[in-house]
C-alpha positions in Angstrom: -3.8 -17.7 -12.3 -7.1 -16.2 -13.1 -8.1 -13.1 -11.3 -11.4 -13.1 -9.4 -13.8 -10.1 -9.5 -12.8 -9.1 -5.9 -9.1 -8.8 -7.0 -7.5 -5.5 -7.7 -5.6 -6.0 -10.9 -2.9 -3.5 -12.0 -2.6 -2.9 -15.7 -0.7 -0.5 -17.9 -3.5 2.1 -17.8 -4.7 1.7 -14.2 -6.3 -0.7 -11.8 -9.4 -2.9 -12.4 -11.7 -3.8 -9.5 -15.2 -5.1 -9.5 -15.6 -4.4 -13.1 -14.5 -0.8 -12.8 -11.3 0.9 -14.0 -9.4 3.3 -11.7 -6.5 5.6 -12.7 -3.6 5.1 -10.3 0.0 5.9 -9.7 2.8 3.4 -9.1 6.4 3.5 -7.9 8.8 5.9 -9.4 11.0 2.9 -10.0 8.3 1.2 -12.2 7.3 -2.4 -11.7 10.0 -4.8 -10.7 10.3 -8.6 -10.1 13.1 -8.1 -7.5 12.1 -5.3 -5.2 14.7 -3.9 -2.8 14.4 -1.4 0.0 14.7 2.2 -1.4 14.3 1.3 -5.1 11.0 3.1 -5.4 9.5 0.1 -7.4 6.1 -1.6 -7.2 6.7 -5.3 -6.8 5.1 -7.9 -9.1 3.1 -10.7 -7.5 -0.1 -11.5 -5.7 -0.4 -9.4 -2.6 -3.2 -10.0 0.0 -4.8 -7.0 1.6 -4.0 -7.6 5.3 -5.1 -4.3 7.0 -6.7 -0.9 6.7 -5.7 2.2 8.6 -7.5 5.5 8.7 -7.2 9.0 10.3 -10.2 9.2 12.8 -9.7 12.9 13.1 -10.3 13.3 9.4 -12.8 10.7 8.5 -15.1 8.0 9.7 -14.0 4.4 9.6 -14.6 3.1 6.1 -15.2 -0.4 7.3 -15.7 -2.0 10.7 -12.3 -3.7 10.5 -10.3 -0.4 9.8 -7.8 0.5 12.5 -7.4 4.2 13.6 -4.0 5.8 13.1 -2.8 7.4 16.3 -0.3 10.2 16.8 2.5 7.8 17.7 2.0 5.3 15.0 5.0 4.6 12.7 6.1 2.0 10.1 9.6 0.7 10.4 11.8 0.8 7.2 15.0 -0.1 8.9 16.1 -3.4 7.4 18.6 -4.0 10.3 15.9 -3.7 13.0 13.8 -6.6 14.4 10.7 -4.5 13.8 11.4 -4.0 10.1 8.3 -3.7 8.0 6.0 -3.7 11.0 3.8 -1.0 12.6 5.6 0.6 15.5 4.9 3.3 18.1 7.0 6.3 19.0 9.4 6.7 20.5 11.2 4.4 18.1 14.8 5.1 17.2 15.3 3.0 14.0 14.4 4.5 10.6 10.7 4.7 10.1 7.9 6.6 8.4 5.2 8.4 10.3 1.7 7.1 9.5 0.0 10.2 10.9 1.2 12.7 8.4 0.4 16.4 8.2 -0.6 15.9 4.5 -3.6 13.7 3.6 -1.5 11.0 1.8 -2.1 8.4 4.6 -5.6 9.4 5.7 -6.7 6.0 4.4 -4.1 3.2 3.9 -4.7 -0.4 2.7 -1.8 -2.6 3.8 -0.6 -5.5 1.6 1.3 -8.5 2.7 4.4 -7.5 0.7 7.4 -8.9 2.7 5.1 -9.3 5.7 4.6 -10.6 8.5 8.1 -12.1 8.5 10.2 -9.5 6.6 13.4 -10.4 4.7 15.9 -7.6 5.4 16.3 -5.4 2.3 13.5 -6.8 0.3 11.4 -3.6 0.7 9.1 -2.4 3.4 5.4 -1.8 3.1 3.5 -1.6 -0.1 0.4 0.4 0.7 -2.6 1.5 -1.4 -3.1 5.1 -0.4 -4.2 8.5 -1.7 -2.1 10.1 -4.5 -0.4 13.5 -4.3 -1.9 14.3 -7.7 -2.7 12.3 -10.9 0.4 10.6 -12.4 2.7 11.6 -9.5 4.8 8.5 -8.7 5.1 6.9 -5.3 7.9 5.2 -3.4 6.5 1.8 -4.6 3.0 2.0 -3.3 -0.2 2.2 -5.5 -2.0 5.5 -5.1 -5.5 6.7 -6.1 -7.8 9.7 -6.1 -9.3 10.0 -2.6 -12.9 9.3 -3.6 -11.8 6.2 -5.6 -9.7 4.9 -2.8 -12.7 5.2 -0.4 -14.9 3.4 -3.0 -12.4 0.5 -3.2 -11.9 0.3 0.6 -15.6 0.0 1.3 -15.9 -3.0 -1.1 -12.9 -5.1 -0.2 -13.5 -8.6 1.0 -11.1 -10.9 3.0 -10.4 -12.6 -0.4 -9.3 -9.4 -2.2 -5.8 -9.3 -3.5 -3.6 -6.8 -5.3 -2.3 -8.5 -8.4 0.7 -6.9 -10.2 1.3 -9.0 -13.3 4.8 -10.0 -14.1 4.3 -8.7 -17.7 4.3 -5.2 -16.3 7.9 -5.5 -14.9 10.7 -3.5 -16.5 13.3 -5.6 -14.7 
């Protein structure tokens, strides 16, 4: 598999996209071949970018196809629920994560096709590309960037763009 210029390729020192290098943070569980719900790992593989969400009260849409995050929008992380690893709306009783957060972490979210659209229970819910808390601070498995760099990436994605996490990066 040869990456294409429009691919986002994770490496040991950051992510490469359109000839540029971006520092990023990955999961606190490192990179893994066998991702599981709650392991905090970033999964290896080729992951298509299947969606973009943004906070319309905090920014303009970065692309015409970006979807606004509403106050009731959630993401299910309950492996026993039929709505597992899908966007949901409150009220929603099963375990979930709020997409409209008080902090800016999810002001802009790129959604990958990890374990989506048909989720295998326990294989891990959403792998997003989102804003980091601070440089080097690990995620729960997502890939995180400085806000300005995430915006730069988001504006230049194409329908062919993929997140590539090489198997060689895996610790397990």
